[in-house]
Every structure is written in C-alpha cells, then in structure tokens.
PLY file of the C-alpha trace (Angstrom):
ply
format ascii 1.0
element vertex 90
property float x
property float y
property float z
element edge 89
property int vertex1
property int vertex2
end_header
-3.07 -3.61 3.23
0.51 -2.64 4.60
3.68 -1.83 2.81
7.22 -0.11 4.17
8.81 2.37 1.53
12.53 2.54 1.95
14.98 4.99 1.05
14.66 8.96 1.17
11.24 9.68 0.02
8.45 11.97 -0.10
5.12 10.92 -0.17
1.90 12.79 -1.88
-1.26 11.06 -2.02
-4.61 11.90 -3.83
-7.31 13.66 -2.82
-9.78 11.36 -2.78
-9.33 7.78 -2.29
-11.83 5.77 -4.55
-12.61 3.37 -0.87
-11.46 3.05 2.55
-8.59 5.40 4.05
-4.92 5.08 2.99
-2.51 6.54 5.44
1.34 7.06 5.20
3.23 7.28 8.31
6.39 9.76 7.27
8.24 8.21 10.79
8.07 4.49 10.21
7.57 4.83 6.36
4.49 2.59 6.13
1.84 2.68 3.81
-1.65 1.58 5.56
-4.86 1.20 3.64
-8.07 0.11 5.45
-10.80 -0.64 3.61
-13.92 -1.56 5.96
-16.26 -3.25 3.05
-16.39 -4.23 -0.72
-19.18 -4.63 -2.43
-19.39 -7.78 -4.59
-19.83 -5.74 -7.90
-16.48 -4.65 -7.56
-13.82 -6.37 -9.17
-10.69 -4.11 -8.47
-9.80 -1.59 -5.97
-7.08 1.32 -6.67
-5.54 3.92 -4.55
-3.17 5.99 -6.51
-0.31 8.08 -5.10
3.22 9.40 -5.66
6.54 8.74 -4.58
9.18 11.06 -4.51
12.92 9.81 -4.67
14.42 12.71 -2.73
17.89 11.60 -2.85
19.03 8.35 -4.68
20.94 5.45 -2.81
23.07 3.48 -5.35
23.04 0.46 -3.10
19.77 0.65 -2.93
17.43 -2.31 -4.91
13.99 -1.89 -3.38
11.47 1.03 -3.57
8.35 -0.46 -1.79
8.15 -3.87 0.39
6.04 -6.94 -0.20
2.30 -5.45 0.22
0.96 -7.58 2.67
-3.22 -7.74 2.63
-5.61 -9.15 5.08
-8.73 -9.32 4.94
-12.22 -11.37 5.86
-14.70 -12.95 4.48
-17.82 -11.38 6.09
-19.95 -14.26 4.56
-17.89 -17.49 5.73
-15.82 -15.01 8.25
-12.95 -16.98 6.91
-9.64 -14.84 6.86
-7.44 -14.06 3.83
-3.70 -13.44 4.01
-1.99 -12.52 0.92
1.36 -11.26 -0.27
1.81 -9.31 -3.41
5.46 -8.17 -5.34
7.94 -5.69 -3.71
8.61 -2.54 -5.81
11.96 -2.79 -7.06
14.24 0.43 -8.32
15.85 -0.01 -11.76
0 1
1 2
2 3
3 4
4 5
5 6
6 7
7 8
8 9
9 10
10 11
11 12
12 13
13 14
14 15
15 16
16 17
17 18
18 19
19 20
20 21
21 22
22 23
23 24
24 25
25 26
26 27
27 28
28 29
29 30
30 31
31 32
32 33
33 34
34 35
35 36
36 37
37 38
38 39
39 40
40 41
41 42
42 43
43 44
44 45
45 46
46 47
47 48
48 49
49 50
50 51
51 52
52 53
53 54
54 55
55 56
56 57
57 58
58 59
59 60
60 61
61 62
62 63
63 64
64 65
65 66
66 67
67 68
68 69
69 70
70 71
71 72
72 73
73 74
74 75
75 76
76 77
77 78
78 79
79 80
80 81
81 82
82 83
83 84
84 85
85 86
86 87
87 88
88 89
C-alpha cells in the first residue's frame, strides 16, 4: 500500500505493526506499507499511525492522497490493483 501525505506534517508510527512493515519517507512524504503475506483466516489488517499537522495551510484540501494497493494472489498469481479514497481536510 502506498499513499502521499500533503502539507507540513509530522509522522508518529505505532511501536508494533500488526503485519508487515510500514515506513514513512519524510522527504517525499510517502507512506509505504509492505505486507509479505496475509493468512486466509484474516479479513482485515490495520496499521494505526498519527499524522500531526504542524502548520495549517488554508488552501490545502487533502491530507492524504488516494491509497494505492497492489497485491498478488499466491495461488492464481493474479495481480490485484485497487485505489482507495483520499483523506480530506475539513
């Protein structure tokens, strides 16, 4: 999963990610969560984190871009691509 974060922000990850590895590149402001495998018995994986807005930009409408998800079915080898919603500022 990848997404871009906009604006003057700080990133605070949780200490333990339930699956895979989540990274935030402060220079490119990109979140990348790499999950090597997900058991069939699991329906949902979550990776909580906190994004703090350091300085509000009145012209900024979005906090996080659309989330891009890329995966591969290990049985069929079929590629799966999805795009989620962005996170808007209100």
